[in-house]
C-alpha positions as CSV (number, residue, x, y, z in Angstrom):
1,X,199.5,73.6,47.6
2,X,195.7,74.0,47.1
3,X,193.4,72.7,49.8
4,X,192.2,69.2,49.4
5,X,189.0,67.7,50.7
6,X,189.6,66.9,54.3
7,X,187.8,65.9,57.4
8,X,188.2,67.2,61.0
9,X,187.5,64.7,63.7
10,X,188.2,63.5,67.3
11,X,191.4,61.6,67.9
12,X,191.2,57.8,68.7
13,X,193.9,55.7,70.4
14,X,194.7,54.1,67.0
15,X,195.6,57.5,65.7
16,X,198.4,58.2,68.2
17,X,201.4,57.0,66.1
18,X,200.1,59.0,63.1
19,X,199.5,62.1,65.2
20,X,203.0,62.0,66.7
21,X,204.5,61.6,63.3
22,X,202.6,64.6,62.0
23,X,203.5,66.7,65.0
24,X,207.2,65.8,64.7
25,X,207.3,66.6,61.0
26,X,205.5,69.9,61.4
27,X,207.9,71.1,64.0
28,X,211.0,69.4,62.5
29,X,211.9,67.8,65.8
30,X,210.4,65.4,68.4
31,X,209.9,67.7,71.3
32,X,206.3,68.6,70.6
33,X,205.5,65.0,69.7
34,X,206.9,63.9,73.1
35,X,204.8,66.6,74.7
36,X,201.7,65.2,73.2
37,X,202.7,61.7,74.5
38,X,203.2,63.1,78.0
39,X,199.8,64.8,77.8
40,X,198.1,61.6,76.7
41,X,200.0,59.6,79.5
42,X,198.7,62.1,82.1
43,X,195.2,62.0,80.6
44,X,195.6,65.8,80.3
45,X,193.9,66.6,77.0
46,X,190.3,67.8,77.2
47,X,189.7,68.4,73.5
48,X,191.7,67.3,70.5
49,X,191.2,67.3,66.8
50,X,192.9,65.9,63.8
51,X,192.7,66.6,60.1
52,X,192.8,63.8,57.6
53,X,192.8,63.5,53.9
54,X,191.8,60.2,52.4
55,X,192.5,58.5,55.8
56,X,196.0,60.1,56.1
57,X,196.5,62.2,59.3
58,X,197.8,65.6,58.2
59,X,197.1,67.8,61.2
60,X,196.5,67.9,64.9
61,X,195.6,70.3,67.7
62,X,195.1,69.8,71.4
63,X,193.4,71.8,74.2
64,X,194.6,70.9,77.7
65,X,193.8,72.2,81.2
66,X,195.5,75.3,82.6
67,X,195.2,76.8,86.0
68,X,195.2,80.4,87.1
69,X,196.6,82.2,90.1
70,X,194.6,83.8,91.6
71,X,192.3,80.8,91.1
72,X,189.5,81.0,88.6
73,X,186.5,78.6,88.6
74,X,185.3,76.8,85.5
75,X,186.9,75.0,82.5
76,X,190.2,76.6,81.6
77,X,192.2,75.4,78.6
78,X,195.3,76.1,76.7
79,X,195.6,75.5,72.9
80,X,198.9,73.7,72.1
81,X,200.3,72.2,70.0
82,X,198.8,73.0,66.6
83,X,200.6,71.1,63.9
84,X,200.1,70.5,60.1
85,X,202.2,68.2,58.0
86,X,204.7,70.3,56.0
87,X,203.1,69.3,52.6
88,X,199.7,70.6,53.8
89,X,200.7,73.8,55.6
90,X,199.1,77.1,54.4
91,X,196.1,75.3,53.1
92,X,193.6,76.2,55.9
93,X,193.8,72.9,57.7
94,X,195.2,74.5,60.9
95,X,192.5,77.1,60.9
96,X,189.8,74.4,60.3
97,X,191.0,72.3,63.2
98,X,191.2,75.4,65.5
99,X,187.7,76.5,64.5
100,X,186.3,73.1,65.2
101,X,188.1,72.9,68.5
102,X,186.9,76.3,69.5
103,X,183.3,75.2,68.7
104,X,183.8,72.2,71.1
105,X,185.2,74.6,73.7
106,X,182.1,76.8,73.5
107,X,179.9,73.8,73.8
108,X,181.9,72.6,76.8
109,X,181.4,76.0,78.5
110,X,185.1,76.8,78.5
111,X,185.6,80.0,80.5
112,X,189.2,80.8,79.6
113,X,191.2,79.7,76.6
114,X,194.9,80.6,76.3
115,X,197.4,80.3,73.5
116,X,201.0,81.3,73.0
117,X,201.6,82.1,69.3
118,X,201.6,84.5,66.5
119,X,199.3,87.4,67.3
120,X,198.4,88.0,63.6
121,X,197.4,84.3,63.2
122,X,195.4,83.9,66.4
123,X,193.5,87.2,66.3
124,X,191.3,85.8,63.5
125,X,189.9,83.3,66.0
126,X,189.0,85.8,68.6
127,X,192.1,85.6,70.8
128,X,193.1,88.9,72.2
129,X,196.2,90.0,74.2
130,X,196.0,88.5,77.7
131,X,197.5,91.7,79.0
132,X,194.3,93.5,78.0
133,X,192.6,91.5,80.7
134,X,195.5,91.5,83.1
135,X,196.1,87.8,82.3
136,X,199.7,86.7,81.8
137,X,201.7,83.6,81.1
138,X,203.3,82.5,84.4
139,X,206.6,81.6,82.9
140,X,207.6,84.9,81.3
141,X,206.3,88.0,79.7
142,X,205.4,86.9,76.2
143,X,203.9,90.2,75.2
144,X,201.1,90.1,72.6
145,X,202.1,86.4,71.8
146,X,200.2,85.3,74.9
147,X,196.5,85.6,74.0
148,X,193.2,84.6,75.5
149,X,189.5,84.2,74.8
150,X,187.3,84.6,77.9
151,X,183.6,84.3,78.5
152,X,183.3,87.5,80.5
153,X,185.2,90.5,81.8
154,X,188.0,89.0,83.9
155,X,190.0,92.1,84.6
156,X,191.3,92.2,88.1
157,X,193.7,94.5,90.0
158,X,196.1,91.7,90.6
159,X,197.5,90.0,87.4
160,X,196.1,86.5,86.8
161,X,198.9,84.1,85.9
162,X,198.2,81.1,83.7
163,X,200.1,77.9,84.3
164,X,200.0,75.2,81.6
165,X,199.9,71.5,82.6
166,X,203.2,70.2,84.1
167,X,203.7,68.1,81.0
168,X,204.8,71.3,79.2
169,X,207.6,71.7,81.7
170,X,209.1,68.2,81.3
171,X,212.3,67.7,79.3
172,X,211.8,65.1,76.6
């Protein structure tokens, strides 16, 4: 499907039902939509974007707080989920939302941004393997799928483990 004129904007409370419908449709299940609901309930989303076409919500992405051990000062965020309605996938909407969200992250002075996803996809946004900076996902070794953007050289002798918000651990 060819890309249509779209807008990328902040999410408002009135958008919640539409966002959850898009997230559920994009993943083909309700787990990620329930995650978004838990993050909203915990007030644990720092930056979020949606894509709309003619007033219809067709995409969503969220950036929520993460913590590191050993501790790291500053704003630390994880990107998840990224969702685009099935009829609008592979049109550039996901990339547009991520780029807009990354701009907001830079403006907010985010020091570390983590994502768990396809290395080929996320490399284009500047994400590099976390292991290159001795930063790892605390849950398991995700190899090159765990990627980071950092504001400086964070390499330490001891691995830095990234923990996502507890809402990610909950069973829906």
